[in-house]
Every structure is written in C-alpha cells, then in structure tokens.
N, C-alpha and C positions, 0 to 999 in steps of 0.2 A: 616851822621852816628853818633850816640850817643856814648859817650865814652865807656861805658861798657854794654850798653843795646841793641846793634844792631842798627836797623834802628830807626829813630825818625823824628819828625817834628820840624821845626824851624821857628820862627817869621820872616816875611818878612818886618815888620814895628813895631814901638812902639805901645803898647796898655796901656791904663789906666784902673784902676779898673772899672768893669762893662761893658767895651767895648765888643761888639760881636766879636768873633774871627773866628769862622767857624761853619758850620752846617754839619750834617751827617745823613744818613738814615739807617734804619734797613735793612740789607741784608737778614737775615733769623731769624726765631724764633727757639729757642732751649728749650728743656724740662729740660736740666741740664746746669749748669754754666760751663764756661771755662775761661781761662785767658784773653779772649778778649770780654767777654759778659757784658751786663748791665742788671740788673734784672728789669723787668717791671711788674711783678705780682709774687705771691708766687711761682708758678711753671713754670714761663715763663721768658726766658732770650733772649735778642736780641744781635745779632752780627752785628756790624756796618760796613759800607763800608770804602773803602780807600778814603782819606788818614787818617781818624779818627782812624782806627785800629792801626795806627803806633804811636799814642800818648802814650808815656811811663808813667809808674807810678812814682810818687814821694810823699814822706811824706810831702814835702814842695811844693805842686803843685802850678802852676800859672794859671791854668784854671779849671773851674768847669763845670760840665755837667748838662743839664736840659732836661728832656723829655718834649717836647713842647705840647704833647697831640694832635698834628696835624698829620693827616694821608693823604696820597694820594694813588690813585689806580695805580698799575703797574702790568700788566699781571693778572688782576682780583684778586689781592692780596692787602690788606691794608698794607702800608709801614709806619712805624713810623719815626719820625724825632726828632733828638736830636741837641741841640745847645750847643756850648762851648763858655764861656765868661771868660774874665780875672777876677781873684779874687785877684790879686795883680799886680802892674805895671810889664809889660813885655818889655824888650828891644829888638830891632831889632837883630836878630841872636841868641837870647836865645832859648833853647829847650822848646817846649810846653810840659807840663806834667800835669797829673791829678791824684788824689788819688783814685785808683781802689777800695779801701775799702768803698768809698762813694757810690758805684753803685751796690753792692751786699750785701744781708743780711748776707751771709756767703761766704767768698771769697774762690775761688778754689786754689789759690796760695797765701799762707800766707806771709805777710810783717810785719816787726817789725818797727813800727813808734814810 
C-alpha cells in the first residue's frame, strides 16, 4: 500500500536507467480520458491491465511508459502493448511511479508538478 495514494506497485529488485521493468496490455479502448488512461490517438485512450493500472503518479517518476506499437489478437480484438522502463535508478522496495501528464495531451485529473 502506498503512503497516501492507496494501492501501488513496488520494485522487487534494483533497476538501472533504461532497464525494462514490466509490460502491460490494453484492456479496452475509450473515447474519453480517465485517471487511468493512456492517450493513443487524438480521440482514443487505452485503459491498461493489472498490475500496471496500480502504478501511481509522481512528478518525480522513476519509470517511463512507451507504446510499443505491437499488437496481438485476443477474442478477435487487437490489443496494444505498453512497456515501462526505468528512467532513473530504482531501489528494491521503492514504489514504481510514472508521470501521468506524459501520457495524455490533456489530463483528466490535474497535477501540479
């Protein structure tokens, strides 16, 4: 559990800058943004699966997100894939965070960074 943010994800090992941390897949497409979406086109947003959806926001994030442009078919639907990588050193036990403002052109829940 994260101090003031509810649930969160925590590193099970140390990571160096550039290390692959985890991958996630798109669970569904949305026409409007929400606090857990990633913008993938002007009017299309993706909601990710667990556990990625539990990564909290930070203005001093330690992971970055990248749309890999890879897709796979699941129940006749194309599913997008997102990778999270370390953008600064991460210590074992440290909470994984990313800057939500980096994933939406206009964020649904404003943050003051």
